[in-house]
C-alpha positions as CSV (number, residue, x, y, z in Angstrom):
1,R,0.0,0.0,0.0
2,G,1.6,3.2,-1.2
3,V,1.3,6.6,0.5
4,S,1.9,9.9,-1.3
5,V,4.2,12.3,0.4
6,R,5.8,15.6,-0.3
7,D,7.8,16.4,-3.5
8,G,5.8,13.7,-5.3
9,E,7.6,10.9,-3.5
10,H,5.7,7.6,-3.0
11,I,6.5,5.2,-0.1
12,D,5.2,1.8,1.0
13,D,4.5,2.7,4.6
14,A,4.1,-0.9,5.7
15,E,7.5,-1.9,4.3
16,M,9.2,1.3,5.6
17,A,7.7,0.8,9.1
18,L,9.1,-2.7,9.3
19,Q,12.4,-1.3,8.1
20,G,12.4,1.2,10.9
21,I,11.7,-1.4,13.6
22,N,14.4,-3.7,12.2
23,M,16.8,-0.7,12.3
24,L,15.8,-0.1,15.9
25,L,16.4,-3.7,16.9
26,N,19.8,-3.7,15.2
27,N,20.9,-1.0,17.6
28,G,20.1,1.9,15.3
29,F,17.9,3.8,17.8
30,K,18.7,7.2,16.5
31,E,18.4,6.3,12.8
32,S,15.0,4.6,13.5
33,D,13.7,7.6,15.3
34,E,14.7,9.9,12.5
35,L,13.1,7.7,9.9
36,F,9.7,7.5,11.7
37,R,9.6,11.2,12.6
38,R,10.5,12.2,9.0
39,Y,7.2,10.6,7.7
40,R,5.1,10.6,10.8
41,G,2.6,13.1,9.4
42,Q,2.2,11.2,6.2
43,S,1.0,7.8,7.4
44,P,-0.7,6.4,10.5
45,L,1.9,3.5,10.5
46,M,4.8,5.9,10.5
47,S,3.2,8.0,13.2
48,F,2.7,4.9,15.4
49,G,6.4,4.0,14.7
50,A,7.5,7.4,16.0
51,S,5.3,7.1,19.0
52,F,6.6,3.6,19.8
53,V,10.2,4.8,19.7
54,S,9.2,7.6,22.1
55,F,7.5,5.0,24.4
56,L,10.6,2.9,24.5
57,N,12.7,5.9,25.3
58,A,10.4,6.7,28.2
59,M,10.4,3.2,29.5
60,M,14.2,2.9,29.4
61,T,14.8,6.2,31.3
62,F,11.7,6.6,33.4
63,E,12.2,10.4,33.2
64,E,9.0,12.3,33.8
65,E,9.5,14.6,30.8
66,K,10.1,11.7,28.4
67,M,7.1,9.8,29.8
68,Q,4.9,12.9,29.2
69,T,6.3,13.2,25.7
70,A,5.5,9.6,25.0
71,C,1.9,10.1,26.2
72,D,1.5,13.2,24.0
73,D,2.9,11.3,20.9
74,L,0.6,8.3,21.5
75,R,-2.4,10.6,21.8
76,T,-1.4,12.4,18.6
77,T,-1.2,9.1,16.8
78,E,-4.6,8.1,18.3
79,K,-6.2,11.3,17.0
80,L,-4.7,10.7,13.5
81,C,-6.3,7.3,13.4
82,E,-9.6,8.0,15.0
83,S,-12.7,7.1,13.0
84,D,-16.4,6.8,13.7
85,S,-17.7,3.9,15.9
86,A,-19.3,1.8,13.1
87,G,-18.0,-1.7,12.7
88,V,-15.8,-2.7,9.8
89,I,-18.4,-5.1,8.4
90,E,-21.1,-2.4,8.5
91,T,-18.8,0.0,6.8
92,I,-18.2,-2.4,3.9
93,R,-22.0,-2.9,3.4
94,N,-22.4,0.9,3.3
95,K,-19.7,1.2,0.7
96,I,-21.4,-1.4,-1.4
97,K,-24.8,0.3,-1.1
98,K,-23.2,3.5,-2.3
99,S,-21.9,1.6,-5.4
100,M,-18.3,2.5,-4.8
101,D,-15.8,0.9,-7.1
102,S,-14.3,-2.3,-5.8
103,Q,-10.7,-1.2,-5.6
104,R,-11.5,1.9,-3.6
105,S,-13.7,-0.1,-1.3
106,G,-10.9,-2.5,-0.6
107,V,-8.4,0.3,0.2
108,V,-10.9,1.9,2.6
109,V,-11.5,-1.4,4.4
110,V,-7.7,-2.0,4.9
111,D,-7.0,1.5,6.0
112,R,-9.9,1.4,8.4
113,L,-8.8,-1.8,10.0
114,Q,-5.2,-0.6,10.2
115,R,-6.2,2.6,12.0
116,Q,-8.3,0.7,14.6
117,I,-5.4,-1.7,15.3
118,I,-3.1,1.2,15.8
119,V,-5.5,2.9,18.2
120,A,-5.7,-0.3,20.3
121,D,-1.9,-0.5,20.3
122,C,-1.6,3.1,21.5
123,Q,-4.1,2.5,24.3
124,V,-2.0,-0.5,25.5
125,Y,1.1,1.7,25.7
126,L,-0.8,4.5,27.4
127,A,-2.0,2.0,30.0
128,V,1.5,0.8,30.6
129,L,2.6,4.4,31.1
130,S,-0.3,4.9,33.5
131,F,0.7,1.8,35.6
132,V,4.2,3.1,36.0
133,K,2.9,6.0,38.1
134,Q,2.0,3.4,40.8
135,E,-1.1,5.2,42.0
136,L,-4.5,3.7,42.7
137,S,-6.3,6.0,40.3
138,A,-3.7,5.3,37.6
139,Y,-4.2,1.5,38.0
140,I,-8.0,1.9,37.6
141,K,-7.5,4.2,34.6
142,G,-5.0,1.8,33.1
143,G,-7.3,-1.2,33.6
144,W,-10.1,0.6,31.9
145,I,-7.9,1.6,28.9
146,L,-6.7,-2.1,28.6
147,R,-10.3,-3.3,28.5
148,K,-11.1,-0.9,25.6
149,A,-8.0,-2.0,23.8
150,W,-8.9,-5.7,24.2
151,K,-12.4,-5.1,22.7
152,M,-10.8,-3.4,19.7
153,Y,-8.3,-6.2,19.2
154,N,-11.0,-8.8,19.5
155,K,-13.3,-7.0,17.0
156,C,-10.5,-6.4,14.5
157,H,-9.3,-10.0,14.8
158,S,-12.9,-11.3,14.1
159,D,-13.4,-8.9,11.1
160,I,-10.1,-9.8,9.5
161,S,-10.7,-13.5,10.0
162,Q,-14.1,-13.1,8.2
163,L,-12.5,-11.3,5.4
164,Q,-9.8,-14.0,5.0
165,D,-12.5,-16.7,5.0
166,A,-14.5,-14.9,2.3
167,Y,-11.3,-14.4,0.2
168,Q,-10.5,-18.1,0.5
169,R,-14.0,-19.2,-0.5
170,R,-13.9,-16.8,-3.5
171,S,-10.4,-18.0,-4.5
172,S,-11.5,-21.7,-4.3
173,G,-14.3,-21.0,-6.8
174,N,-17.1,-21.6,-4.3
175,Q,-19.2,-18.8,-5.9
176,D,-22.6,-20.2,-4.8
177,S,-21.7,-20.3,-1.1
178,L,-20.2,-16.8,-1.4
179,S,-23.3,-15.4,-3.2
180,A,-25.6,-16.8,-0.5
181,D,-23.5,-15.3,2.3
182,N,-23.4,-11.9,0.6
183,A,-27.2,-12.1,0.1
184,N,-27.7,-12.7,3.8
185,H,-25.1,-10.1,4.7
186,N,-23.1,-12.6,6.7
187,T,-19.8,-12.2,5.0
188,P,-18.2,-9.0,3.7
189,V,-17.4,-8.6,0.1
190,E,-13.6,-8.3,-0.1
191,N,-13.5,-6.5,-3.5
192,G,-10.1,-4.9,-3.9
193,V,-8.6,-6.4,-0.7
194,T,-5.6,-8.6,-1.5
195,A,-4.5,-11.7,0.3
196,E,-1.2,-10.0,1.1
197,A,-2.9,-7.1,2.8
198,L,-5.1,-9.3,4.8
199,D,-2.2,-11.5,6.0
200,R,-0.3,-8.4,7.1
201,L,-3.3,-7.0,8.9
202,K,-3.9,-10.4,10.6
203,G,-0.2,-10.3,11.7
204,S,-0.7,-6.7,13.0
205,V,-3.7,-7.5,15.2
206,S,-2.3,-10.9,16.3
207,F,0.5,-9.3,18.2
208,G,-1.7,-7.5,20.7
209,Y,-4.4,-10.2,20.6
210,G,-1.9,-12.9,21.3
211,L,-0.1,-11.0,24.0
212,F,-3.3,-10.4,25.9
213,H,-4.1,-14.1,25.8
214,L,-0.6,-15.1,26.8
215,C,-0.1,-12.6,29.7
216,I,-3.6,-13.2,31.2
217,S,-3.1,-17.0,31.0
218,M,-0.2,-16.7,33.4
219,V,-2.3,-15.0,36.1
220,P,-2.8,-17.3,39.2
221,P,-5.9,-19.5,38.9
222,H,-7.7,-17.8,41.9
223,L,-7.4,-14.4,40.2
224,L,-7.9,-15.7,36.6
225,K,-11.7,-16.3,37.2
226,I,-12.1,-12.7,38.4
227,I,-10.2,-11.3,35.4
228,N,-12.3,-13.5,33.0
229,L,-15.4,-12.1,34.5
230,L,-14.1,-8.6,33.7
231,G,-14.0,-9.6,30.0
232,F,-10.4,-10.6,29.6
233,P,-9.6,-14.1,28.1
234,G,-6.6,-16.2,29.0
235,D,-5.9,-19.0,26.5
236,R,-2.1,-19.7,26.4
237,L,-2.2,-21.9,23.3
238,Q,-4.2,-19.2,21.4
239,G,-1.8,-16.6,22.6
240,L,1.3,-18.5,21.4
241,S,-0.4,-19.4,18.1
242,S,-1.2,-15.7,17.4
243,L,2.3,-14.5,18.3
244,M,3.8,-17.1,16.0
245,Y,1.5,-15.9,13.2
246,A,2.5,-12.3,13.9
247,S,6.2,-13.1,14.0
248,E,6.0,-14.7,10.5
249,S,4.0,-11.8,9.0
250,K,5.3,-8.7,7.1
251,D,3.9,-6.3,9.6
252,M,6.1,-3.8,11.6
253,K,5.3,-5.7,14.8
254,A,6.6,-9.0,13.5
255,P,10.0,-8.5,15.2
256,L,8.2,-7.6,18.5
257,A,6.2,-10.8,18.3
258,T,9.4,-12.7,17.9
259,L,10.9,-11.0,21.0
260,A,7.7,-11.9,22.9
261,L,8.1,-15.5,22.0
262,L,11.8,-15.6,23.0
263,W,10.8,-13.9,26.3
264,Y,8.2,-16.6,27.0
265,H,10.5,-19.5,26.1
266,T,13.6,-18.3,27.9
267,V,12.3,-16.3,30.8
268,V,8.7,-17.2,31.6
269,L,8.9,-21.0,31.3
270,P,12.1,-21.6,33.3
271,F,11.2,-19.2,36.1
272,F,7.5,-19.6,36.5
273,A,7.3,-23.3,35.8
274,L,3.9,-23.1,34.3
275,E,1.6,-26.1,34.7
276,G,1.8,-28.4,31.7
277,S,4.8,-26.6,30.2
278,D,7.9,-28.3,28.7
279,T,11.0,-26.2,29.5
280,H,13.2,-28.3,27.2
281,A,10.8,-28.0,24.3
282,G,10.7,-24.2,24.9
283,L,14.5,-24.1,24.8
284,L,14.6,-25.9,21.5
285,E,12.0,-23.5,20.1
286,A,13.9,-20.5,21.2
287,K,17.1,-21.8,19.6
288,A,15.2,-22.4,16.3
289,I,13.8,-18.8,16.4
290,L,17.2,-17.3,17.0
291,Q,18.7,-19.4,14.2
292,R,16.0,-18.2,11.7
293,K,16.4,-14.5,12.7
294,S,20.2,-14.5,12.9
295,V,20.6,-13.1,9.4
296,V,18.1,-10.3,9.9
297,Y,19.5,-9.3,13.4
298,P,23.2,-10.2,13.4
299,N,24.2,-7.4,15.8
300,S,21.0,-6.9,17.8
301,S,21.7,-6.5,21.5
302,L,18.3,-7.9,22.4
303,F,18.7,-11.0,20.3
304,M,22.2,-11.4,21.8
305,F,20.7,-11.3,25.2
306,F,18.2,-14.1,24.4
307,K,21.0,-16.1,22.8
308,G,22.9,-15.7,26.1
309,R,19.8,-16.8,28.0
310,V,19.5,-20.0,25.9
311,Q,23.2,-20.8,26.4
312,R,22.9,-20.2,30.2
313,L,19.9,-22.4,30.4
314,E,21.6,-25.2,28.5
315,V,24.6,-25.0,30.9
316,C,22.2,-25.1,33.9
317,N,20.3,-28.1,32.4
318,L,23.7,-29.9,31.8
319,S,24.8,-29.1,35.4
320,V,21.5,-30.6,36.7
321,M,22.0,-33.7,34.6
322,V,25.6,-34.1,35.9
323,S,24.5,-33.5,39.4
324,D,21.7,-36.0,39.1
325,R,24.2,-38.6,37.9
326,S,26.6,-37.8,40.7
327,V,23.8,-38.2,43.2
328,S,22.7,-41.5,41.7
329,K,26.2,-42.8,41.9
330,S,26.5,-41.7,45.5
331,I,23.2,-43.4,46.4
332,L,24.3,-46.6,44.6
333,A,27.6,-46.5,46.5
334,A,25.9,-46.0,49.8
335,D,23.5,-48.8,49.1
336,S,26.3,-51.1,48.2
337,L,28.2,-50.2,51.4
338,F,25.1,-50.8,53.5
339,V,24.6,-54.2,51.9
340,L,28.2,-55.2,52.6
341,R,28.0,-54.1,56.2
342,S,24.8,-56.1,56.6
343,M,26.4,-59.2,55.2
344,R,29.3,-58.8,57.6
345,N,27.0,-58.4,60.6
346,T,25.1,-61.5,59.7
347,Q,28.3,-63.5,59.6
């Protein structure tokens, strides 16, 4: 999806946003910030990228001034992306009723979904900044913001999944089923929406959607029921599946989803010992992820950190195995000595 900017220049904002995040993760913090800020007024994605860099800067320093700047940047991005409250499916129907051409209708749908996802992302980061204040009112406000963000993620995820299903049915030639669905207004017409655009959007929403599922699933069982009653889900498998989908997409948050998976496999599993989890399998998965991404992030300090975590866990596991063998040998030797003494006593 191209975006027209000044001096007649055209950019692919999705590709450029991903480039900016990759630049950030490869230790190019300043270069990434300059890239996003250069185009932040031309595209919601680039505006969100600039706000995300500002958010990271605030979280690394905890300086009051930078935290306020991050809040202002995120709210600016929110305003840029704000749209009316009508659902995406309803918007598509209205466009069809107004007899818009198919290509324009598709562009409107993709842009609308992208803006809603960005608004939800901004709300999550605003909630985090609110929690940092460590005040009761801030906790309440942050919780309310998170609930709104979750509703948006859930709605966008559902809408994009419906669009993908409709696209697949149309591609497979099942015209009769598709016509019946359209006649009943059950499935949106995806005229002008490409499979590539839908895959990227699904990856975009899957990051926040999956992170919600994963984080809430780690809440203690006695609190999980209360959180579920407040409208937050907690399906760990769904969370991991969504993060994996996001990490393999071409969206700007794909690298962040990869980091989230590495964090889960190398930090959460070993330390929290979640019920039903396989630490060894998680370690193998983390090694596979690092190997796949080593070409893209050869000098990334974050990826080096997780590589170090994997190596340290391997050493710890090896030490445990050696220790277990030593203990087993000691027990066997003690048992043998006991048997010999018993035999002597009986003589």
